[in-house]
C-alpha positions in Angstrom: -93.7 171.3 49.9 -92.7 172.6 46.4 -92.0 169.5 44.3 -88.3 170.8 42.2 -86.7 168.8 39.4 -83.5 170.3 38.2 -82.5 169.5 34.3 -78.5 170.2 34.0 -75.9 168.0 32.2 -73.4 169.4 34.4 -72.7 167.3 37.9 -71.3 170.2 39.7 -74.5 172.7 38.9 -76.9 169.6 39.9 -74.6 168.7 43.3 -74.7 172.1 44.2 -78.5 172.8 43.6 -79.7 169.8 45.6 -77.7 171.0 48.5 -79.6 174.4 48.1 -82.9 173.1 48.6 -81.9 170.7 51.2 -81.3 173.7 53.4 -85.1 174.8 52.5 -88.3 173.4 54.4 -90.5 174.0 51.7 -88.8 172.9 48.5 -87.5 169.4 47.6 -85.6 168.3 44.9 -87.8 165.2 43.4 -85.6 164.6 40.3 -82.5 165.1 38.3 -82.2 165.0 34.3 -78.5 164.8 32.8 -80.3 165.0 29.1 -83.6 166.2 27.4 -84.6 162.4 27.1 -84.3 161.8 30.8 -86.0 165.1 31.6 -89.1 164.0 29.3 -89.2 160.4 30.8 -89.2 162.2 34.5 -91.7 165.0 34.3 -94.9 163.2 34.5 -93.5 160.6 37.1 -91.9 163.0 39.5 -95.1 165.5 39.4 -93.0 168.8 39.6 -94.3 171.9 40.7 -91.4 173.5 38.9 -88.4 171.9 36.5 -85.2 174.4 37.1 -83.7 174.0 33.3 -80.8 174.7 31.5 -80.7 176.0 28.1 -77.6 174.2 27.1 -78.7 170.4 27.3 -76.5 168.3 25.4 -79.7 166.6 23.3 -81.9 168.5 22.9 -82.3 173.2 22.8 -83.5 173.7 26.5 -86.2 176.3 24.4 -87.3 173.9 22.1 -87.9 171.6 25.3 -90.4 174.0 27.0 -93.3 173.4 24.9 -92.9 169.5 25.4 -92.4 169.9 28.9 -96.1 171.5 29.4 -97.6 169.0 26.6 -97.0 166.2 29.4 -97.6 168.7 32.3 -99.7 172.2 31.9 -99.7 172.8 36.0 -95.4 172.5 35.8 -93.8 175.7 36.3 -90.5 176.1 33.7 -88.0 178.1 35.1 -84.9 178.8 32.8 -81.5 178.8 34.8 -79.1 179.6 32.0 -75.2 180.5 31.9 -76.2 183.2 28.9 -77.0 186.6 29.7 -80.2 187.8 29.6 -80.8 189.4 26.9 -80.6 186.4 24.7 -82.9 183.8 25.4 -84.8 185.0 27.9 -87.7 186.6 26.1 -87.8 183.3 24.0 -88.0 181.2 26.4 -91.2 183.6 28.0 -92.3 182.8 24.5 -92.1 179.7 24.5 -94.4 179.6 28.1 -91.7 179.7 30.4 -92.5 181.3 33.7 -89.0 182.7 34.8 -85.5 183.0 33.6 -82.5 183.7 36.0 -78.9 183.4 35.2 -76.4 180.8 36.5 -74.6 183.7 38.0 -77.6 185.0 40.3 -77.1 183.8 44.1 -78.4 181.2 46.0 -81.0 183.3 48.2 -82.2 184.7 44.4 -82.8 181.3 43.1 -84.8 180.1 45.9 -86.9 183.0 46.0 -87.2 182.5 42.0 -88.7 179.2 42.7 -91.3 179.9 45.2 -92.2 183.1 43.1 -93.1 180.7 40.0 -94.8 178.1 42.0 -97.5 181.0 42.9 -97.9 181.5 39.6 -96.1 184.5 39.3 -93.1 185.4 36.9 -89.7 185.8 38.0 -88.2 188.1 35.1 -85.6 191.1 35.7 -87.5 195.0 35.4 -85.3 195.2 32.3 -87.0 192.0 30.4 -90.1 193.6 31.7 -90.1 196.5 30.0 -89.1 194.9 26.7 -92.0 192.6 26.9 -94.1 195.5 28.2 -93.4 197.0 24.9 -93.7 194.5 22.6 -97.3 194.3 23.7 -98.0 197.5 23.8 -96.6 198.0 20.0 -97.5 195.0 18.4 -97.2 196.7 14.5 -93.4 197.7 15.6 -91.0 196.1 13.1 -89.1 193.2 14.6 -85.3 192.8 13.7 -84.8 190.0 11.8 -83.0 187.3 14.4 -86.5 187.4 16.0 -87.9 185.7 13.0 -85.5 182.5 13.7 -86.3 178.8 14.9 -84.2 178.4 18.3 -81.5 176.5 16.6 -81.2 179.1 13.9 -80.9 181.4 16.7 -78.8 179.3 18.6 -76.4 178.9 15.4 -76.3 183.0 14.5 -75.1 183.3 17.9 -72.6 180.7 17.7 -71.1 181.8 14.7 -71.4 185.4 15.9 -68.6 185.0 17.9 -66.6 183.9 14.7 -66.4 180.5 15.0 -66.8 177.7 12.4 -69.2 175.7 10.7 -67.1 172.6 11.9 -66.9 173.9 15.6 -71.0 174.3 15.8 -71.5 170.8 14.2 -69.4 169.7 17.5 -70.9 172.0 19.7 -74.5 171.1 18.7 -73.9 167.3 17.7 -74.8 167.9 14.3 -73.2 167.1 10.9 -71.5 169.6 9.1 -74.2 169.4 6.2 -77.1 170.2 9.0 -75.2 172.9 10.0 -74.6 174.1 6.6 -78.3 174.3 6.2 -78.8 175.9 9.4 -76.7 178.4 8.2 -78.4 178.8 4.4 -81.9 179.6 6.2 -80.6 182.0 8.9 -78.7 184.1 6.1 -81.7 183.8 3.8 -84.6 184.8 6.9 -82.0 187.8 7.7 -80.9 189.0 4.2 -77.3 188.3 4.8 -74.9 186.9 2.8 -71.2 186.2 4.6 -70.3 185.5 8.0 -68.4 188.7 8.6 -72.2 190.2 8.0 -73.2 187.7 10.3 -70.9 189.1 12.7 -71.3 192.7 12.7 -75.0 192.4 13.3 -74.7 190.4 16.3 -72.2 193.2 17.6 -74.6 195.8 16.4 -77.5 194.0 18.5 -75.5 193.5 21.5 -75.9 189.6 21.1 -72.6 188.6 22.7 -71.8 187.9 25.7 
């Protein structure tokens, strides 16, 4: 039996997932979490084989959670299930220790297949992502684009501001103060050698980081 925990702050998603796994004889839902705090408390007690993790939890970025989950249970396999397209977060998730990345637009059968795959110690990634990771491994000296040097929070903010959103909007979205968002913005602009939001937006469009 594959013991699965799902972490997602949307009741509809969690309820749909629960209904999905109930139909599978070899998969059991052993826990649900709405926040990062709930998940970190749940993982050791649930003895889960697979954690299905949403990136957009309200109290903490899912990418930052991956190493924390693995610290609590090295045997747990993490499958990121995200509303964001693969090119936005998949490489970061895999690099952080996730075993797979799947869009929420995927059909139910694909999610079940992904859970079984990562439970067997495999990885569940698309052919496109596999090629990108292989290219990075074969050409380690290739200069990476500036956005790959950002922290997870800085990267999130880059994408958010790259959609033309304001600092105040970002503060509400990330549940942080406006001053904190300004600090993140200043650091990411310095790292990327950009100066204005217009330059930031052009960068995001040029590198196809929009949804």
